[in-house]
N, C-alpha and C positions, 0 to 999 in steps of 0.2 A: 387843587384836590390833592387832601391829606393821603399821605406815604403808607400803601398796602390798603388793607380792609377797611372801611368807614364801618365802627359800631356804633349804637343809638348812643348819645349820652344822657349819661345820667345825673342830675343832681346831687350836692356834696349833702344833703339830708334824704338824700333817694325819691323827693315826689318827682311826678312825672313829670317829664321833660314841654315847654311850651313854647314855640316861635313865634315870630313877627310874620305873618303871612305876606309881607314886602318881599323881605328880602331871604324868608327859609330862615332868619339868624334867631337863635337864642334872645329872649325877649328879656333876661337879665344878665349880668354879668355872675350872678354865683354859676353859671351852666358852662361846661368846660369839657373838651375834647379829649379821649383816650386812646391811644394804641392798644392795640391785642399784647398781653405777654405772650414770647414762645414757648411754645410744648416743651415738657422737660419729662424725657424718657431714660427709664431707667439703663445705666448701661449692662449689656449683653452680660461684659468680663467680669462683673461682679456677683456672685455669689448668694451677697446677703446684705441686707439695705445697710444707710452708714448706721444707725442705731444701735445695731446688733455689734457688741465688744469680739476683738478677734481672739480666739485662745493663745495668740502665739505673742500678745502684747498690742498695745497701739499701734507702733509705729512698724507693724510686721505685713507685710503687701497680703493681700488678698491672695485666698485658695481658691485654685481652678480645678473642677473635679476631674478624676480622671475618667473620661469618659473610653476610653478602649477598654478600660480592666471591668468598666460597669457592663460593657457593652460583652465580653466573654464571661464574665460573672452569670450574666443571663444567660447565658447559652449554655453553660455548665448544669445549669439549675434545670434546663429543659427535660421534661421526663419525659422518656425514648419506649418506644414499645415495638417488638418485634425484633427481628434479627439483629438490628441494629445497636439492638440494647446490650448486647455484649461487649460490642465495639469500645474500646477507649476514647476517651471527650478531651483529649488530649493534643491540642496542633504541635508539630513538629518544631522547633528553632531554624532559623534559617544556615544553619550548620549544618544539621541534619535534613534537611531536604536536596535529595538527590540532584547534581545538574547534568539534566540530559540535553544533548545536543537535538533540536528539531528535527534535521537530518536524520537522527538517528532515531529517532524517537520508535520507530517502527519495531527495530530491532531491539531497543531496549524492552518495550512490552513484552515481546515475546520473548526477554531472556526474564522477566520476572513470571510469566508462566512455566504453570509443567507440563512436560514433556508428554503426549499421549502416547502411551501406552500401544505398542503394533499388534494386532490383531491378528491371531493365529491360525492360517489354513486348518481346514479338518485334516490335511495329507502331512500338517506338521511345517510347510512353506509360510513365510511373513507378505502379509500383504502391502506391507510397506515399502516392498524393494521397488526400485525403478528401474522401467524397459530399457536396455540396449537397443538402439534406434540401428538399422542396416538398410543400407540401398544398393540394388543392383540394378547390372542393365541388361536387359534381352534383347539380343538382338537378333535376329530371321533373315537369312539368305536363300530363295530357293527350298524352303523346307528343312534348312537345317541351322544349328542354333549356336553362337559364339561362345566356347568355352575354353579356360585358360586352365594350362597342370599348374597348382601349385608345387612351390621349391622343398624338397625334401626337409629342410631343415625349417620348415615354417611350422611356427605354434599353433597354427588351424590349419587341419585336412594337410597334412603331407602328404606329397605324391598323390592330389586327388583330385578331378578334375572340381572347377567353380567356374560361379559366374562371374562379369567384373562388378566388383563391388568396393565396400567402403562403408566406416561408418560417419553418420552424422556430426560433423563440428558444431559450432554457432551459426547455421548458414541452414538455408531451406534443403528441401531433400529434393531437388529438382536439383539446383546451386550445387546440391554436393556430387550429384550423377553426373552433370557437366564435367566437373574439377576431377572426379574419378576418371572417368574416362580421357581427358586429355592426361594424364599423371602416368596411369597404368598401361596405355595401348597409343597415344596417340592420334585418337579420335576427337571431332569435332563434333558436339551434339546440339541443335537447337532447341531450346527448350519450347518451344512452340510445336515441333513435333515429335515431344515426350506426353505419353500418357501412362495412368496407373492400370496395371494387367494383372496383377496377383500380391498377396498379403499372405504372408507366413508367420504366425504366430507361437516360438518355438522355444521350449527351453531341454537344454542337455543332457540335464543332470539333476539329481536333488538338488546338490547345493551349490548349481550354477545359476547365475543372474537369467529372467527371461529376456527375448530377445523378439522384436517388430521387424520383420525383413520384409522390406518394402518392394518390389521389381517392376520396375518400368519398362515399357519398350518404347525404342525411337525407331518413325518410322522413315525416316532419313539421315544420314550420315556423313560424313566426309573423312577421307583418309583410309588407310589399311593397317588393320590390327598390328603393331609392332609390339616386343619387349621393352620396357620400359624402365623396369622394376626389376633386374635380375636376379635380385635375392629373396623375391617372395614368388616371381613367375618365371616358369623355363617356356612356354609357347603359347599360342592361341592359335587353335583351332576350327572348324566346322563342322559338326557332327549332325547325323539324322536325328529330326526331332523325336523318332519313332526307334530308335535304335542307337541310344545313349551308352558311352564307356562303361566300364563296370563298375571304376571309381569314380562313385559319384557324389556330392555331400547330400546326404539323405532329404534336406530342405529344399534342394536346388533339382534334384527330380521331383520333390511331391508339387515345386510350384510348374516345372514346364509342364506335369500334366496334368495339374490344374487351369493352365493356360489351355490347353489342347482340348478339355472338354468344357472350357467357357466357364469354369469355375471361379470365384475371386477371393477365395478364402478359404484358409487350411491350418490346421492347430498340429502340433508335431512334439509328443513328449511330454504332453499334460495327465 
């Protein structure tokens, strides 16, 4: 069998082929078999035909068109409308592109955005000020409330009675309450026996930061109150809830009155 595909035979003079019916062979030796010639495809690298002379000379290598330059030229020639028409259509070079770490991308984007101006309250205070969160312990035994007498050199409420309290750090409010009770008075508080009984939103003055004071009641505790921080507190005493001492922090008195009245929220100084 011939190699490759078998094409029909043609005669030398181009007349139709005749074969012998017995052997299916050509009737005359003038007939011959031919193999198909391979297809010739133009090279993709050649921009022009071989017959076209090169402008750089007969021995110069063929030119390859700069497709990237043509692409950018076509993009620059596009007609843009709308707000983007005023933007320059120049792509920054690699040296001009900022190098941004993917982990720092949110901060980098925030640095490029203009800072939002703070809106002023009609009273003159700014609404963009963060509130300080304070945590307070309300312990009641036989109708008496536990209050501590603050040190005369205390920066806040010197010689005044106040709750066992502290500021929330990077922790939950209940975790802060448990920590402060142990550090200031040596009391053991189980978070399962803690409940929120009052909230006071207070601002002490026109330039002071607003404060959100959370008051929690502990239904059970262990230990006896003792002075653990003498530079802040002089003593711990149990005072009747209806006969508090004269010198009490104002929002402490407001919170105790709100708890006795069954009220959950109080505002002071606004």
